[in-house]
N, CA, C and O atoms as a GROMACS GRO file, in nm:
protein
  492
    1MET      N    1   0.085  -0.118   0.000
    1MET     CA    2   0.000   0.000   0.000
    1MET      C    3   0.089   0.123   0.000
    1MET      O    4   0.185   0.131   0.076
    2CYS      N    5   0.057   0.217  -0.083
    2CYS     CA    6   0.136   0.340  -0.095
    2CYS      C    7   0.056   0.454  -0.032
    2CYS      O    8  -0.057   0.482  -0.070
    3LEU      N    9   0.118   0.520   0.065
    3LEU     CA   10   0.054   0.634   0.130
    3LEU      C   11   0.105   0.763   0.067
    3LEU      O   12   0.226   0.779   0.048
    4ALA      N   13   0.016   0.852   0.034
    4ALA     CA   14   0.056   0.980  -0.025
    4ALA      C   15   0.122   1.068   0.081
    4ALA      O   16   0.073   1.080   0.193
    5GLN      N   17   0.231   1.127   0.043
    5GLN     CA   18   0.302   1.218   0.132
    5GLN      C   19   0.257   1.361   0.104
    5GLN      O   20   0.234   1.396  -0.012
    6PRO      N   21   0.245   1.444   0.209
    6PRO     CA   22   0.207   1.584   0.184
    6PRO      C   23   0.317   1.657   0.107
    6PRO      O   24   0.435   1.628   0.125
    7ASP      N   25   0.277   1.750   0.024
    7ASP     CA   26   0.373   1.829  -0.055
    7ASP      C   27   0.424   1.942   0.034
    7ASP      O   28   0.351   2.035   0.066
    8THR      N   29   0.551   1.932   0.074
    8THR     CA   30   0.610   2.032   0.164
    8THR      C   31   0.696   2.132   0.089
    8THR      O   32   0.762   2.216   0.152
    9ARG      N   33   0.698   2.125  -0.043
    9ARG     CA   34   0.777   2.221  -0.120
    9ARG      C   35   0.709   2.357  -0.116
    9ARG      O   36   0.587   2.368  -0.104
   10ALA      N   37   0.791   2.462  -0.127
   10ALA     CA   38   0.736   2.598  -0.130
   10ALA      C   39   0.667   2.621  -0.264
   10ALA      O   40   0.715   2.573  -0.367
   11PRO      N   41   0.557   2.694  -0.264
   11PRO     CA   42   0.490   2.723  -0.390
   11PRO      C   43   0.573   2.818  -0.475
   11PRO      O   44   0.653   2.896  -0.421
   12LEU      N   45   0.556   2.812  -0.608
   12LEU     CA   46   0.627   2.905  -0.695
   12LEU      C   47   0.578   3.047  -0.674
   12LEU      O   48   0.656   3.141  -0.682
   13VAL      N   49   0.450   3.063  -0.649
   13VAL     CA   50   0.395   3.194  -0.617
   13VAL      C   51   0.377   3.198  -0.467
   13VAL      O   52   0.305   3.115  -0.410
   14HIS      N   53   0.442   3.294  -0.404
   14HIS     CA   54   0.443   3.302  -0.258
   14HIS      C   55   0.323   3.379  -0.206
   14HIS      O   56   0.239   3.424  -0.284
   15ASP      N   57   0.316   3.396  -0.075
   15ASP     CA   58   0.206   3.466  -0.009
   15ASP      C   59   0.177   3.598  -0.078
   15ASP      O   60   0.268   3.671  -0.117
   16GLY      N   61   0.049   3.628  -0.093
   16GLY     CA   62   0.009   3.756  -0.149
   16GLY      C   63   0.036   3.769  -0.298
   16GLY      O   64   0.032   3.880  -0.351
   17GLY      N   65   0.063   3.657  -0.368
   17GLY     CA   66   0.085   3.662  -0.511
   17GLY      C   67   0.224   3.709  -0.550
   17GLY      O   68   0.248   3.738  -0.668
   18MET      N   69   0.317   3.717  -0.456
   18MET     CA   70   0.452   3.763  -0.484
   18MET      C   71   0.528   3.658  -0.564
   18MET      O   72   0.520   3.538  -0.536
   19THR      N   73   0.602   3.703  -0.663
   19THR     CA   74   0.685   3.613  -0.743
   19THR      C   75   0.829   3.664  -0.740
   19THR      O   76   0.856   3.774  -0.692
   20THR      N   77   0.920   3.583  -0.792
   20THR     CA   78   1.058   3.629  -0.801
   20THR      C   79   1.069   3.747  -0.898
   20THR      O   80   1.158   3.830  -0.883
   21ALA      N   81   0.979   3.754  -0.995
   21ALA     CA   82   0.977   3.870  -1.086
   21ALA      C   83   0.940   3.996  -1.009
   21ALA      O   84   0.996   4.103  -1.035
   22ASP      N   85   0.845   3.985  -0.915
   22ASP     CA   86   0.809   4.099  -0.830
   22ASP      C   87   0.930   4.144  -0.748
   22ASP      O   88   0.957   4.264  -0.736
   23PHE      N   89   1.002   4.046  -0.692
   23PHE     CA   90   1.120   4.075  -0.611
   23PHE      C   91   1.225   4.147  -0.697
   23PHE      O   92   1.283   4.247  -0.654
   24ALA      N   93   1.249   4.096  -0.817
   24ALA     CA   94   1.349   4.156  -0.905
   24ALA      C   95   1.310   4.298  -0.945
   24ALA      O   96   1.395   4.387  -0.949
   25ALA      N   97   1.182   4.320  -0.975
   25ALA     CA   98   1.136   4.454  -1.012
   25ALA      C   99   1.152   4.551  -0.895
   25ALA      O  100   1.196   4.664  -0.914
   26ALA      N  101   1.117   4.507  -0.775
   26ALA     CA  102   1.133   4.592  -0.657
   26ALA      C  103   1.280   4.621  -0.632
   26ALA      O  104   1.316   4.734  -0.597
   27ALA      N  105   1.366   4.522  -0.650
   27ALA     CA  106   1.510   4.540  -0.630
   27ALA      C  107   1.566   4.643  -0.727
   27ALA      O  108   1.643   4.730  -0.687
   28ARG      N  109   1.527   4.635  -0.853
   28ARG     CA  110   1.573   4.734  -0.953
   28ARG      C  111   1.526   4.873  -0.917
   28ARG      O  112   1.602   4.970  -0.925
   29THR      N  113   1.400   4.883  -0.878
   29THR     CA  114   1.343   5.014  -0.844
   29THR      C  115   1.413   5.074  -0.723
   29THR      O  116   1.453   5.191  -0.726
   30LEU      N  117   1.429   4.996  -0.616
   30LEU     CA  118   1.490   5.048  -0.494
   30LEU      C  119   1.636   5.087  -0.517
   30LEU      O  120   1.680   5.191  -0.468
   31ALA      N  121   1.711   5.005  -0.589
   31ALA     CA  122   1.852   5.037  -0.615
   31ALA      C  123   1.864   5.163  -0.700
   31ALA      O  124   1.948   5.249  -0.671
   32SER      N  125   1.782   5.176  -0.804
   32SER     CA  126   1.792   5.294  -0.889
   32SER      C  127   1.746   5.420  -0.816
   32SER      O  128   1.803   5.527  -0.836
   33GLU      N  129   1.645   5.409  -0.733
   33GLU     CA  130   1.600   5.525  -0.655
   33GLU      C  131   1.707   5.568  -0.554
   33GLU      O  132   1.726   5.688  -0.532
   34ALA      N  133   1.776   5.473  -0.494
   34ALA     CA  134   1.884   5.507  -0.401
   34ALA      C  135   1.995   5.580  -0.477
   34ALA      O  136   2.043   5.684  -0.432
   35ARG      N  137   2.035   5.528  -0.592
   35ARG     CA  138   2.141   5.592  -0.671
   35ARG      C  139   2.098   5.731  -0.718
   35ARG      O  140   2.179   5.824  -0.719
   36ARG      N  141   1.972   5.745  -0.757
   36ARG     CA  142   1.921   5.875  -0.802
   36ARG      C  143   1.932   5.980  -0.693
   36ARG      O  144   1.946   6.099  -0.722
   37ARG      N  145   1.927   5.937  -0.568
   37ARG     CA  146   1.939   6.028  -0.454
   37ARG      C  147   2.083   6.044  -0.406
   37ARG      O  148   2.108   6.107  -0.303
   38GLY      N  149   2.178   5.987  -0.480
   38GLY     CA  150   2.318   5.999  -0.443
   38GLY      C  151   2.360   5.902  -0.333
   38GLY      O  152   2.463   5.921  -0.269
   39LEU      N  153   2.281   5.797  -0.312
   39LEU     CA  154   2.309   5.698  -0.209
   39LEU      C  155   2.362   5.570  -0.273
   39LEU      O  156   2.362   5.555  -0.395
   40VAL      N  157   2.408   5.478  -0.189
   40VAL     CA  158   2.451   5.347  -0.236
   40VAL      C  159   2.327   5.270  -0.282
   40VAL      O  160   2.232   5.253  -0.206
   41GLY      N  161   2.330   5.225  -0.406
   41GLY     CA  162   2.223   5.141  -0.459
   41GLY      C  163   2.261   4.995  -0.437
   41GLY      O  164   2.341   4.941  -0.513
   42PRO      N  165   2.206   4.932  -0.334
   42PRO     CA  166   2.249   4.795  -0.300
   42PRO      C  167   2.203   4.692  -0.403
   42PRO      O  168   2.112   4.716  -0.483
   43SER      N  169   2.269   4.577  -0.398
   43SER     CA  170   2.224   4.461  -0.474
   43SER      C  171   2.135   4.380  -0.381
   43SER      O  172   2.153   4.382  -0.260
   44PHE      N  173   2.039   4.308  -0.438
   44PHE     CA  174   1.948   4.226  -0.359
   44PHE      C  175   1.957   4.082  -0.406
   44PHE      O  176   1.979   4.054  -0.523
   45ARG      N  177   1.940   3.990  -0.311
   45ARG     CA  178   1.934   3.848  -0.344
   45ARG      C  179   1.842   3.780  -0.244
   45ARG      O  180   1.807   3.839  -0.142
   46CYS      N  181   1.805   3.659  -0.273
   46CYS     CA  182   1.728   3.579  -0.178
   46CYS      C  183   1.762   3.432  -0.200
   46CYS      O  184   1.792   3.391  -0.312
   47PRO      N  185   1.757   3.355  -0.095
   47PRO     CA  186   1.737   3.392   0.046
   47PRO      C  187   1.871   3.424   0.111
   47PRO      O  188   1.976   3.407   0.050
   48PRO      N  189   1.868   3.472   0.238
   48PRO     CA  190   1.993   3.493   0.311
   48PRO      C  191   2.064   3.359   0.332
   48PRO      O  192   2.000   3.254   0.333
   49ARG      N  193   2.194   3.363   0.347
   49ARG     CA  194   2.270   3.240   0.369
   49ARG      C  195   2.246   3.182   0.508
   49ARG      O  196   2.261   3.062   0.527
   50LEU      N  197   2.208   3.265   0.604
   50LEU     CA  198   2.184   3.219   0.740
   50LEU      C  199   2.042   3.165   0.752
   50LEU      O  200   1.946   3.235   0.719
   51VAL      N  201   2.028   3.044   0.799
   51VAL     CA  202   1.897   2.979   0.814
   51VAL      C  203   1.819   3.047   0.927
   51VAL      O  204   1.874   3.076   1.033
   52GLY      N  205   1.691   3.073   0.902
   52GLY     CA  206   1.603   3.130   1.004
   52GLY      C  207   1.610   3.281   1.015
   52GLY      O  208   1.547   3.339   1.104
   53ILE      N  209   1.685   3.347   0.927
   53ILE     CA  210   1.700   3.492   0.930
   53ILE      C  211   1.623   3.551   0.812
   53ILE      O  212   1.629   3.499   0.701
   54ASP      N  213   1.549   3.661   0.837
   54ASP     CA  214   1.469   3.722   0.731
   54ASP      C  215   1.549   3.818   0.643
   54ASP      O  216   1.522   3.828   0.523
   55ARG      N  217   1.648   3.888   0.702
   55ARG     CA  218   1.725   3.984   0.622
   55ARG      C  219   1.868   3.990   0.672
   55ARG      O  220   1.892   3.993   0.793
   56THR      N  221   1.964   3.992   0.580
   56THR     CA  222   2.104   4.012   0.615
   56THR      C  223   2.162   4.118   0.523
   56THR      O  224   2.107   4.148   0.417
   57ILE      N  225   2.275   4.174   0.566
   57ILE     CA  226   2.344   4.274   0.485
   57ILE      C  227   2.492   4.242   0.487
   57ILE      O  228   2.549   4.212   0.592
   58ARG      N  229   2.554   4.248   0.370
   58ARG     CA  230   2.699   4.226   0.359
   58ARG      C  231   2.759   4.344   0.283
   58ARG      O  232   2.705   4.389   0.182
   59ARG      N  233   2.869   4.391   0.334
   59ARG     CA  234   2.940   4.501   0.269
   59ARG      C  235   3.064   4.442   0.202
   59ARG      O  236   3.143   4.372   0.265
   60ARG      N  237   3.080   4.472   0.074
   60ARG     CA  238   3.194   4.424  -0.002
   60ARG      C  239   3.251   4.541  -0.081
   60ARG      O  240   3.184   4.594  -0.170
   61GLY      N  241   3.372   4.582  -0.050
   61GLY     CA  242   3.431   4.695  -0.120
   61GLY      C  243   3.342   4.816  -0.102
   61GLY      O  244   3.312   4.855   0.011
   62GLY      N  245   3.300   4.877  -0.212
   62GLY     CA  246   3.209   4.992  -0.204
   62GLY      C  247   3.064   4.953  -0.219
   62GLY      O  248   2.976   5.040  -0.218
   63GLY      N  249   3.036   4.823  -0.232
   63GLY     CA  250   2.898   4.778  -0.254
   63GLY      C  251   2.837   4.710  -0.134
   63GLY      O  252   2.905   4.675  -0.038
   64VAL      N  253   2.706   4.693  -0.140
   64VAL     CA  254   2.629   4.631  -0.034
   64VAL      C  255   2.535   4.529  -0.096
   64VAL      O  256   2.472   4.556  -0.199
   65ILE      N  257   2.526   4.411  -0.033
   65ILE     CA  258   2.433   4.307  -0.077
   65ILE      C  259   2.333   4.284   0.036
   65ILE      O  260   2.370   4.253   0.149
   66ILE      N  261   2.205   4.300   0.003
   66ILE     CA  262   2.098   4.277   0.099
   66ILE      C  263   2.028   4.147   0.058
   66ILE      O  264   1.980   4.135  -0.055
   67SER      N  265   2.023   4.052   0.150
   67SER     CA  266   1.955   3.925   0.124
   67SER      C  267   1.826   3.922   0.205
   67SER      O  268   1.825   3.954   0.324
   68VAL      N  269   1.719   3.883   0.140
   68VAL     CA  270   1.587   3.882   0.204
   68VAL      C  271   1.521   3.748   0.179
   68VAL      O  272   1.525   3.695   0.068
   69ARG      N  273   1.459   3.693   0.283
   69ARG     CA  274   1.385   3.567   0.269
   69ARG      C  275   1.246   3.596   0.217
   69ARG      O  276   1.174   3.677   0.275
   70MET      N  277   1.207   3.531   0.107
   70MET     CA  278   1.074   3.546   0.048
   70MET      C  279   0.979   3.436   0.093
   70MET      O  280   0.862   3.461   0.119
   71ARG      N  281   1.030   3.315   0.102
   71ARG     CA  282   0.947   3.197   0.125
   71ARG      C  283   0.865   3.208   0.253
   71ARG      O  284   0.918   3.234   0.362
   72GLY      N  285   0.733   3.189   0.238
   72GLY     CA  286   0.644   3.184   0.353
   72GLY      C  287   0.617   3.318   0.418
   72GLY      O  288   0.570   3.324   0.532
   73ARG      N  289   0.647   3.428   0.348
   73ARG     CA  290   0.628   3.561   0.406
   73ARG      C  291   0.536   3.644   0.317
   73ARG      O  292   0.537   3.629   0.195
   74PRO      N  293   0.458   3.732   0.378
   74PRO     CA  294   0.376   3.824   0.298
   74PRO      C  295   0.464   3.921   0.220
   74PRO      O  296   0.572   3.959   0.265
   75TRP      N  297   0.417   3.961   0.102
   75TRP     CA  298   0.492   4.052   0.017
   75TRP      C  299   0.528   4.181   0.090
   75TRP      O  300   0.639   4.231   0.074
   76MET      N  301   0.438   4.236   0.170
   76MET     CA  302   0.466   4.362   0.240
   76MET      C  303   0.582   4.346   0.339
   76MET      O  304   0.658   4.440   0.358
   77ALA      N  305   0.595   4.231   0.401
   77ALA     CA  306   0.707   4.207   0.493
   77ALA      C  307   0.838   4.202   0.416
   77ALA      O  308   0.939   4.255   0.462
   78VAL      N  309   0.837   4.137   0.300
   78VAL     CA  310   0.957   4.128   0.216
   78VAL      C  311   0.997   4.268   0.168
   78VAL      O  312   1.113   4.306   0.177
   79LEU      N  313   0.900   4.342   0.117
   79LEU     CA  314   0.927   4.478   0.068
   79LEU      C  315   0.976   4.568   0.180
   79LEU      O  316   1.066   4.649   0.160
   80SER      N  317   0.919   4.554   0.297
   80SER     CA  318   0.963   4.632   0.413
   80SER      C  319   1.110   4.604   0.446
   80SER      O  320   1.186   4.696   0.474
   81ASP      N  321   1.148   4.476   0.442
   81ASP     CA  322   1.289   4.440   0.466
   81ASP      C  323   1.380   4.497   0.358
   81ASP      O  324   1.493   4.537   0.388
   82MET      N  325   1.334   4.500   0.235
   82MET     CA  326   1.415   4.555   0.126
   82MET      C  327   1.436   4.705   0.145
   82MET      O  328   1.547   4.755   0.128
   83ILE      N  329   1.330   4.776   0.180
   83ILE     CA  330   1.339   4.921   0.203
   83ILE      C  331   1.429   4.950   0.323
   83ILE      O  332   1.515   5.038   0.317
   84GLU      N  333   1.409   4.876   0.431
   84GLU     CA  334   1.493   4.896   0.549
   84GLU      C  335   1.639   4.863   0.518
   84GLU      O  336   1.730   4.925   0.573
   85GLY      N  337   1.661   4.767   0.430
   85GLY     CA  338   1.797   4.734   0.388
   85GLY      C  339   1.866   4.852   0.320
   85GLY      O  340   1.985   4.874   0.342
   86VAL      N  341   1.792   4.928   0.239
   86VAL     CA  342   1.849   5.046   0.174
   86VAL      C  343   1.889   5.149   0.280
   86VAL      O  344   1.995   5.211   0.270
   87VAL      N  345   1.804   5.167   0.380
   87VAL     CA  346   1.834   5.262   0.488
   87VAL      C  347   1.960   5.219   0.564
   87VAL      O  348   2.050   5.300   0.587
   88VAL      N  349   1.967   5.092   0.600
   88VAL     CA  350   2.081   5.039   0.676
   88VAL      C  351   2.208   5.044   0.590
   88VAL      O  352   2.315   5.078   0.640
   89ALA      N  353   2.197   5.008   0.463
   89ALA     CA  354   2.313   5.008   0.374
   89ALA      C  355   2.378   5.146   0.366
   89ALA      O  356   2.499   5.157   0.350
   90ASN      N  357   2.295   5.249   0.378
   90ASN     CA  358   2.345   5.386   0.368
   90ASN      C  359   2.370   5.451   0.504
   90ASN      O  360   2.406   5.568   0.512
   91ARG      N  361   2.350   5.373   0.610
   91ARG     CA  362   2.377   5.420   0.748
   91ARG      C  363   2.307   5.553   0.776
   91ARG      O  364   2.366   5.645   0.833
   92LEU      N  365   2.181   5.560   0.737
   92LEU     CA  366   2.104   5.684   0.755
   92LEU      C  367   2.043   5.690   0.895
   92LEU      O  368   2.011   5.587   0.955
   93THR      N  369   2.028   5.810   0.945
   93THR     CA  370   1.964   5.835   1.075
   93THR      C  371   1.851   5.935   1.054
   93THR      O  372   1.848   6.005   0.953
   94PRO      N  373   1.758   5.943   1.150
   94PRO     CA  374   1.650   6.041   1.137
   94PRO      C  375   1.706   6.183   1.132
   94PRO      O  376   1.808   6.211   1.194
   95PRO      N  377   1.643   6.272   1.060
   95PRO     CA  378   1.518   6.257   0.984
   95PRO      C  379   1.538   6.205   0.842
   95PRO      O  380   1.440   6.173   0.775
   96GLN      N  381   1.664   6.195   0.795
   96GLN     CA  382   1.689   6.150   0.658
   96GLN      C  383   1.637   6.007   0.636
   96GLN      O  384   1.581   5.977   0.530
   97SER      N  385   1.655   5.919   0.735
   97SER     CA  386   1.609   5.781   0.720
   97SER      C  387   1.457   5.775   0.708
   97SER      O  388   1.403   5.698   0.629
   98ASP      N  389   1.388   5.854   0.788
   98ASP     CA  390   1.241   5.856   0.783
   98ASP      C  391   1.191   5.908   0.648
   98ASP      O  392   1.097   5.853   0.591
   99ARG      N  393   1.255   6.011   0.598
   99ARG     CA  394   1.217   6.069   0.470
   99ARG      C  395   1.238   5.967   0.357
   99ARG      O  396   1.153   5.950   0.270
  100LEU      N  397   1.354   5.898   0.360
  100LEU     CA  398   1.382   5.800   0.255
  100LEU      C  399   1.283   5.684   0.259
  100LEU      O  400   1.234   5.641   0.154
  101ARG      N  401   1.251   5.633   0.379
  101ARG     CA  402   1.153   5.524   0.388
  101ARG      C  403   1.021   5.566   0.324
  101ARG      O  404   0.963   5.491   0.246
  102THR      N  405   0.973   5.685   0.358
  102THR     CA  406   0.846   5.734   0.304
  102THR      C  407   0.853   5.744   0.152
  102THR      O  408   0.759   5.703   0.083
  103GLU      N  409   0.962   5.798   0.099
  103GLU     CA  410   0.976   5.814  -0.046
  103GLU      C  411   0.982   5.679  -0.116
  103GLU      O  412   0.923   5.662  -0.223
  104LEU      N  413   1.054   5.583  -0.058
  104LEU     CA  414   1.065   5.451  -0.122
  104LEU      C  415   0.932   5.377  -0.119
  104LEU      O  416   0.897   5.310  -0.215
  105TRP      N  417   0.857   5.390  -0.009
  105TRP     CA  418   0.724   5.328  -0.005
  105TRP      C  419   0.635   5.389  -0.112
  105TRP      O  420   0.559   5.318  -0.178
  106GLN      N  421   0.643   5.520  -0.131
  106GLN     CA  422   0.562   5.585  -0.234
  106GLN      C  423   0.598   5.535  -0.373
  106GLN      O  424   0.510   5.505  -0.454
  107VAL      N  425   0.727   5.524  -0.400
  107VAL     CA  426   0.772   5.476  -0.531
  107VAL      C  427   0.725   5.332  -0.553
  107VAL      O  428   0.682   5.296  -0.662
  108CYS      N  429   0.735   5.249  -0.449
  108CYS     CA  430   0.698   5.108  -0.463
  108CYS      C  431   0.547   5.088  -0.474
  108CYS      O  432   0.502   4.981  -0.517
  109SER      N  433   0.469   5.186  -0.435
  109SER     CA  434   0.324   5.172  -0.444
  109SER      C  435   0.271   5.217  -0.579
  109SER      O  436   0.152   5.202  -0.607
  110GLU      N  437   0.358   5.273  -0.664
  110GLU     CA  438   0.317   5.316  -0.797
  110GLU      C  439   0.305   5.195  -0.888
  110GLU      O  440   0.367   5.092  -0.865
  111GLU      N  441   0.226   5.209  -0.990
  111GLU     CA  442   0.204   5.100  -1.086
  111GLU      C  443   0.328   5.078  -1.172
  111GLU      O  444   0.386   5.175  -1.221
  112PRO      N  445   0.368   4.952  -1.192
  112PRO     CA  446   0.482   4.927  -1.281
  112PRO      C  447   0.443   4.949  -1.427
  112PRO      O  448   0.328   4.929  -1.467
  113ASP      N  449   0.543   4.990  -1.508
  113ASP     CA  450   0.517   5.005  -1.651
  113ASP      C  451   0.534   4.870  -1.720
  113ASP      O  452   0.550   4.768  -1.653
  114GLU      N  453   0.530   4.868  -1.854
  114GLU     CA  454   0.537   4.741  -1.927
  114GLU      C  455   0.670   4.668  -1.911
  114GLU      O  456   0.680   4.550  -1.943
  115HIS      N  457   0.773   4.737  -1.862
  115HIS     CA  458   0.904   4.676  -1.841
  115HIS      C  459   0.926   4.633  -1.697
  115HIS      O  460   1.034   4.584  -1.662
  116GLY      N  461   0.826   4.652  -1.611
  116GLY     CA  462   0.839   4.614  -1.471
  116GLY      C  463   0.898   4.723  -1.385
  116GLY      O  464   0.911   4.705  -1.264
  117SER      N  465   0.934   4.838  -1.445
  117SER     CA  466   0.986   4.950  -1.368
  117SER      C  467   0.870   5.034  -1.317
  117SER      O  468   0.763   5.038  -1.379
  118HIS      N  469   0.891   5.099  -1.205
  118HIS     CA  470   0.786   5.182  -1.150
  118HIS      C  471   0.801   5.324  -1.203
  118HIS      O  472   0.910   5.381  -1.200
  119THR      N  473   0.691   5.380  -1.250
  119THR     CA  474   0.695   5.514  -1.303
  119THR      C  475   0.668   5.613  -1.191
  119THR      O  476   0.589   5.587  -1.101
  120ARG      N  477   0.735   5.725  -1.197
  120ARG     CA  478   0.720   5.827  -1.094
  120ARG      C  479   0.597   5.911  -1.126
  120ARG      O  480   0.572   5.947  -1.241
  121ARG      N  481   0.522   5.940  -1.022
  121ARG     CA  482   0.406   6.027  -1.038
  121ARG      C  483   0.451   6.172  -1.045
  121ARG      O  484   0.547   6.210  -0.977
  122VAL      N  485   0.384   6.250  -1.123
  122VAL     CA  486   0.412   6.394  -1.129
  122VAL      C  487   0.311   6.463  -1.041
  122VAL      O  488   0.191   6.442  -1.057
  123ALA      N  489   0.359   6.546  -0.946
  123ALA     CA  490   0.269   6.613  -0.852
  123ALA      C  491   0.196   6.727  -0.918
  123ALA      O  492   0.116   6.795  -0.853
   0.00000   0.00000   0.00000
């Protein structure tokens, strides 16, 4: 008799409909927005090398790599870690850190264009 085993693999589409394409688009947007502001535009990867950790940061030369765990997490938690990673990578303190977080959240809430990049709203 063969007993069916439960499927314990992670789904290709994660919580909240997040995909690796969503992660890549957010990473491009956040890095380019940081550079546009004269800050370090970090690289992003997933998952972190440390098991059980949601976000890590590594500094290499003049660059920064932010690793974020996607599996089993809501998209907003992943995006929050990515935004906070940009703040930490640039060693920002209030009020500059608060201003940057707000601006990055605004940029990430805009609709992506046909290339997956987020377009800036004109006030």
